[in-house]
C-alpha positions as CSV (number, residue, x, y, z in Angstrom):
1,M,148.7,111.7,127.7
2,E,148.9,112.2,123.9
3,Q,152.4,112.1,122.5
4,A,153.4,115.2,120.4
5,L,153.8,114.6,116.7
6,S,156.2,116.5,114.5
7,S,156.5,116.5,110.7
8,G,159.5,117.0,108.6
9,P,161.5,115.9,105.5
10,L,162.8,112.4,105.1
11,T,166.3,111.8,106.4
12,K,168.5,108.7,105.9
13,A,168.0,107.6,109.5
14,A,164.2,107.8,109.0
15,Y,164.4,106.0,105.7
16,D,166.3,103.2,107.4
17,Q,163.7,102.9,110.1
18,I,160.9,102.8,107.5
19,V,162.5,100.0,105.6
20,R,162.8,98.0,108.8
21,V,159.1,98.3,109.7
22,I,157.1,98.7,106.4
23,D,156.3,95.0,106.0
24,K,154.9,94.9,109.5
25,W,152.9,98.1,109.1
26,W,151.4,97.0,105.8
27,G,150.9,93.3,106.8
28,G,152.9,91.8,104.0
29,P,155.9,92.1,101.7
30,T,156.0,95.7,100.5
31,T,159.6,96.7,101.0
32,A,160.1,96.9,97.3
33,L,157.7,99.8,97.2
34,A,160.0,101.7,99.5
35,H,162.8,101.6,96.9
36,P,166.0,103.6,97.8
37,A,165.3,105.9,94.9
38,F,162.6,107.5,97.1
39,F,165.3,108.6,99.4
40,Y,168.4,109.2,97.2
41,E,166.7,110.6,94.1
42,L,163.2,111.7,95.0
43,G,163.4,112.3,98.7
44,E,163.3,116.0,98.7
45,L,159.6,116.1,99.1
46,A,159.1,112.9,101.1
47,R,157.8,113.5,104.6
48,V,157.9,111.7,107.9
49,V,156.0,112.2,111.2
50,E,157.8,111.3,114.4
51,S,156.8,110.9,118.0
52,E,159.6,111.0,120.6
53,G,162.2,110.4,117.9
54,R,160.5,107.4,116.4
55,V,159.1,107.4,112.8
56,V,155.3,106.8,113.1
57,G,154.3,107.7,109.6
58,F,155.8,108.5,106.2
59,L,154.8,109.8,102.8
60,F,156.9,109.1,99.7
61,G,156.1,111.6,97.0
62,F,157.7,113.5,94.2
63,I,157.0,116.1,91.6
64,A,155.8,114.7,88.2
65,P,156.5,117.1,85.3
66,T,152.8,117.3,84.2
67,G,151.4,120.3,85.8
68,P,153.8,120.2,87.7
69,T,152.1,117.8,90.0
70,G,152.9,116.6,93.4
71,Y,152.4,112.8,93.3
72,V,151.8,110.7,96.4
73,H,153.4,107.3,95.8
74,L,153.3,105.5,99.1
75,V,152.0,106.3,102.6
76,G,152.5,104.2,105.8
77,I,151.4,104.8,109.3
78,D,152.4,102.8,112.4
79,P,149.3,100.8,113.4
80,E,149.6,102.1,117.0
81,F,149.3,105.7,115.6
82,R,146.4,105.3,113.1
83,R,143.4,107.5,113.6
84,R,145.6,110.0,115.4
85,Q,146.0,112.6,112.6
86,V,149.3,111.3,111.3
87,G,148.0,110.9,107.8
88,S,146.5,114.4,107.8
89,L,149.8,115.8,109.1
90,L,151.7,114.0,106.4
91,Y,149.4,115.2,103.6
92,R,149.4,118.8,104.8
93,S,153.2,118.9,105.0
94,F,153.5,117.4,101.5
95,E,150.9,119.8,100.1
96,H,152.8,122.7,101.6
97,A,156.2,121.5,100.2
98,C,154.6,121.0,96.7
99,R,153.0,124.4,96.8
100,E,156.4,126.0,97.7
101,A,158.0,124.0,94.8
102,G,155.5,125.5,92.3
103,C,153.1,122.6,91.9
104,S,149.6,123.4,90.6
105,R,148.0,120.1,91.7
106,L,148.4,116.9,93.7
107,K,147.6,113.4,92.5
108,A,147.4,109.9,94.1
109,I,145.9,106.5,93.2
110,T,144.6,103.5,95.0
111,A,143.0,100.2,94.2
112,L,139.3,99.9,93.8
113,G,137.5,99.0,97.0
114,D,139.8,101.0,99.3
115,D,136.9,103.0,100.8
116,G,139.0,104.2,103.7
117,S,141.4,105.9,101.3
118,V,138.5,107.4,99.3
119,R,137.0,108.9,102.5
120,F,140.4,110.2,103.7
121,H,141.2,112.0,100.5
122,E,137.7,113.4,100.1
123,A,137.9,114.7,103.7
124,L,141.1,116.6,102.7
125,G,139.5,118.2,99.7
126,W,140.6,115.8,97.0
127,S,138.3,114.7,94.2
128,T,138.2,111.1,92.9
129,E,137.2,109.2,89.9
130,T,137.5,105.6,88.7
131,R,139.7,105.2,85.7
132,E,139.4,101.9,83.8
133,D,142.6,100.2,82.6
134,Y,144.6,102.8,84.5
135,A,147.2,100.2,85.6
136,G,146.9,98.0,82.5
137,A,144.1,96.2,80.8
138,G,141.4,95.3,83.3
139,R,143.1,97.0,86.2
140,A,141.0,100.1,87.1
141,R,142.2,102.5,89.8
142,Q,140.7,105.3,91.9
143,V,142.5,108.4,90.9
144,F,142.6,111.3,93.3
145,V,143.4,114.9,92.4
146,K,143.6,118.2,94.2
147,S,144.2,121.6,92.7
148,L,146.6,123.9,94.5
149,E,146.1,127.6,94.7
150,P,149.3,129.6,94.6
151,G,150.3,130.5,98.0
């Protein structure tokens, strides 16, 4: 039987769970990307998905002043829960929170060659383009954007 998923804002307990598992989920040292500022200073829009009280996905995002724009910084999904709509649920929840906060668009970036990320964002209505030198000289990135209608 499929376990029920619920989405909500990031709590301190959820953040503590994420820090314990992020390196395993990402397959390498990435704990620094889950800096405490994403909970203490920017966590109002961060989202988690839980199954039976366990965090199975998270999205760290915040509002950038340009636009204003909801910016997706970091997303992680428990490997056991991939391809089970966790990512879509996180993005829908974040989009709703950003729209409620008055954002006019969303933005995210990824490294070149991450075709899965490109397909995922395009399936959710985001557009993408390659921007040369985005992350410094010789460091191109895929930049995703999505306009938000007032709602």
